[in-house]
N, C-alpha and C positions, 0 to 999 in steps of 0.2 A: 271083662272090664268092670271095675267096681263103680258104683254110683253112690255119691255122697252129697249131703246138703250141709252147709255151714251158715250159721247165723249168730247174732250177738256182736260183741266186740271182737277184734282180731284175736285177742288173748283167749276169750271165752270159746270162740270157735275152734282154736287150736287145741285148747285143753280138752274139750269134749271129745274131739276126735282122737287125740293121743291117749286119753284115759280109756275110751271105748276099746281101742285096739289092745291096750295093756290088759284089760279085764278079759279079753278073749285070748290072751296068751301070745299076742303078736308084737314082735319087737322090730321097729322100723330099721334100726341100725343093722340088724341081723340080715336084712334083705337087700342091703346096698351092694350092687354088683362090682364094687371096686374097694381097694383098701383105703382107709382114712389115714393117709400118710402125713408125715411132718410137713411136707410141701403143701398139702391141702390145708392143714391147720394154720400154717403161717400165712398163706394166701388169703384165707378167710379173715384172719385177724387184720390184714392190711386193708381189706375191702370194708370191714365193718363200719369204720367212721363215715363212709359215704352213705351207707344205709341209714345210719343214725341221723344224718343230715337230711337226706332226700326221701327216705322211705322207712321211717321208724316203725310204722304199723306192722310191716311184714316181720320185723324182728320180734315184735310182741307176739305175733302168731307162732313163730318158731319157739319162743319162750313158753307159750302155752302148751304146745305139743310136747316139748321136753318135760315139762312138769307132769303132764299126763302119762308120759312114758317112763317116768322115774329115771330120767337121765339128765345130763347137763346140756344147756343150750349150745355151748361151743362145739359139742360133738355133732349136733345136727347142722350147725352153721358151716362146719368144715366140709360136710357133704354138699350142702345146698349152694353156698356162695361161690364155690369153685367150679360148678357145672358150666359147661359150654366154654370154659377157659382152659382147664387141665384135661387133656385127653378127650376132646369132644367126640361123641359117638353118633348123635342123631343124624340121620340122612333122610331128608324129607323133600316134598315137592308141593308148591303152591301155585294157584292160578286165580285170576280175578278178571271179571269183565262185566260190562253193562249191555243189556238188551231189553229195550222197552221198559216195562215196569220192574224187570229183574235186575238186581245188582248182586252179583254172585262172587263169593270167595270159597274156593275149594282147597282142601289140603289132605295129602297122604302123610301119615306119620310112620316113618320107617325106622325100625329099631331092632334090638336083639331079641330073638325068640325066647330066650331064657328069662326075660323080664316082662313079656307081654301080658301075663296074668296080673301084673301089678298096675297096669294102666288104669287111670281113673277118669270118669266123667263127673264133674262137680257143678253144683249150683251154689253160689255165694250171695247171701243177702245180709250184709254187715251194717252195723251202726256207724255213725260218724260221718255221714254224708257221702259214703262210697257208693258208686254205681253198682247195682246188682248185675251179676253176669253168670253165664254158663261157660265152662271151659273144659278142655281135655289135657291130660298131662301124664307123663311117665315119672314125674318128680313132684311129689306133694309140695304144696305151697306155690311152686312155679307153674306157669301155664305155657302151653305150646300153641294152642289156638283157642279162640273163644269169641263170644259176642256179648255185648252188654245191653242194658235196658234201653239205651238210646239207639241201638242198631249199629253201633260201631263194632266191626269185626276185624280180627287180625290173626295171622298165622306166621310162624317163624320157620326158618331153616338155618341150621348152624353152618358156619364156614370155618375151615381150618385156619387158625390164626398165624399170621406172620410175626406178630408180637402180642404180648399180653399186657393189659392195662389193669388198673384198679378202679373199681366202681361196681355198677350193677350189671348182672349178666343177662343173657337173652331172655330166659324164662321169667326173670324178675321184671325186666323192662316191659314185656308183654303184659304181665299181670298188672303192673303199674298203669299201663294204658287202659286196660279194661276197667279198672277201678276209678280212673280220674279223667278219662277223655270221652268226648261226645262225638268227635269227628276224626277223620284221617289227618286233617290239618293240625288239630290239637295234638295228636300223637306225634306227628313230625316235629312240632315245636318242642314237645317234651324231650324227644330224643336229641335235639340240638342243644338242650340245656343240661341234660343229665350226664354224669360221668359213666362211660361205657367200658366194661372190662373185657367183653368177648367180641368175636367177629360173627356176624349173622346177617340175614336178610329178614325183613318183615314185609308181608303183603297185607295191605289194609283196604277196607272198603267201608262206606257209610251210606245212609239213606239219601244223602244229597246227590249221590252218583259219583262221588269222588273215589277213585281207585288209584292205588299207588304201590310201588315197590320201593322200599327203603333199604339200601345196603349200607352197613355201618360197622364201626369198630373203634378201638382206641385211637386210630389214625384219622377218623373223620366220618362224614356221612354224605351219601349221595341219594337223590330221589328221582324216580321216573314216574311220570303220570301219563298213561296212554291217552292219545287224542283220537276222536272220531267215534262214530256209533258202533263200529265193529272192531274196535281196538281191544287189546287185552294186556294183562300183565302176567308174568311168570317168574318163578324163582326156584332155584335148587340150592345146592351146597357149594356154589362157586360164584364169585362176583362177576357180573357182566357189564355193569355201568363203567364208562370210560375212566371216571375219577377213581374207581376202586380196583380196576384191573391190575395196577402195579402190585397189589397186595395178594394176588392169587398165589397159592402154593401148589407146586407140581409134585407128583410122585406119591401122593397120599391116596388111600382107599376111600374114594368119595361115593362108592356104591353106584357107579355108572351115572354120575350127576349130569354130564354133558349129553349123554344119550337121553336121559329123562327130559332135559331142557329142550332138546330137538323134537322130542315126541310132542310136547305141548305146543311148540311153535308150529309144527307141521299140522297138528290137529285143527287149528283154527283156519288153516288154508284149505283143508280137505273136508270141512264140515258140510253135512247134508242139510236136511230140512227138519231135523229133530229139534224139540224145544230146548230152551236154554238150560233148564235143570237136568234134563236127560243127557244133554251133550256134556255138561260138566262131569256128571257121574261116569259117562262112557270114557272120557279122557282119563279120569282118575283110576278106573278099573282096567286100563291098558288096552282098550278097544282100538286105539289109534297107534299103538306101538308100545315099546317097553316103558313102564312106569312103576309097576308093582309086582312084576313077574319074577320074584326072587326064588332061588332054590333054597327051600327051608333047611336043607341038609347043611348049608353053610352057616346056619345060625342067624340068617337075615330074613326079614319079612316086613311087609306093611302091616302094622298092628291095629290101626284104625284109619278110617277115611271119613271126612266130613264135608258137607256142603252147606254154607250159610247163604240164604237169600235175604239180604237185608232190605231189599226193595219190597218184597212180599212178606217179610218177617216170618220166615220159616226155616227150619233146621232139619237136615237129614244126616244120619250118621250110620256108618257101617263099622261094627265092632269086630274087626278082623280084616283080612285082605279082601278088598272089593271085587277082585277077580273070582273069588270063590264064595263070598257071602253077600247078602243083600243089604241095601240101604233101607233104613226105617226112619220115618218122620218122628221127631222128638217134639212133643207138645207140652213138656213139663215146664218150659221156661217161656214166659210171654215178654216180648220186647217191642 
């Protein structure tokens, strides 16, 4: 997993990174694991006006990266703006719960083993009133999970779309939330306002103790907030809220999504006396059943796992499959 820091304006941060890679002989487009087809180019072009209206800063960052890489911004936009919309591949699991002073969000990022070395952990401290944040991603610029300086944390799981819209995709929406929201409620309000291109879930938590799962897509949004001291939230790559169930797609390879969902549900019913952080890690590492035990020979695996305790303001990350590697506390980011 690469570790990067970004600062300055969005454009400056993008340019420094893109230029630094170029000077090391690294070409971002050469490492994209899919073809940049005409479909992707047209789709990105249709989405671009929505970014210009709602999130122009991220287009500036892409423009900076392109300048540093000595390429055209539209080539990078064709890669980034269509993610989670055209041939979505991420297969991930999220959980969140409250216990005493602990307010926890945990996430396994499941992806293709052929790209795991390209995964990034990033710290952003940008100008212009944006919240500083730490995040993890397989797609530069976009974020898949993270926490910001206010203690707002979120993680995504992609869902196979029944239909495609035009707007912001999952990774951009989560990045938007980390830069602009202080609470789970603010993030939900933002999702209700923004045009959404892809289908996904977001699991969110903040220091007030608010925990939520948001299932959303071009067709709408549904929110679940667990009640009670021992309640929890869980999300995989299938919609489970009643309002979104009509948009489930059958017959796709969702990497055992329902089995992973049942594992999380069952774990909270079988839990022993271990503390909250250890319990979250044990669930994510598969101690309570299948969650990350992929056969790497199939090209699938959990490429990182993370636990955010926004109550105690601590982060633990496992850079690899947590059933085989250990979590380490990350103290580089204060929030």
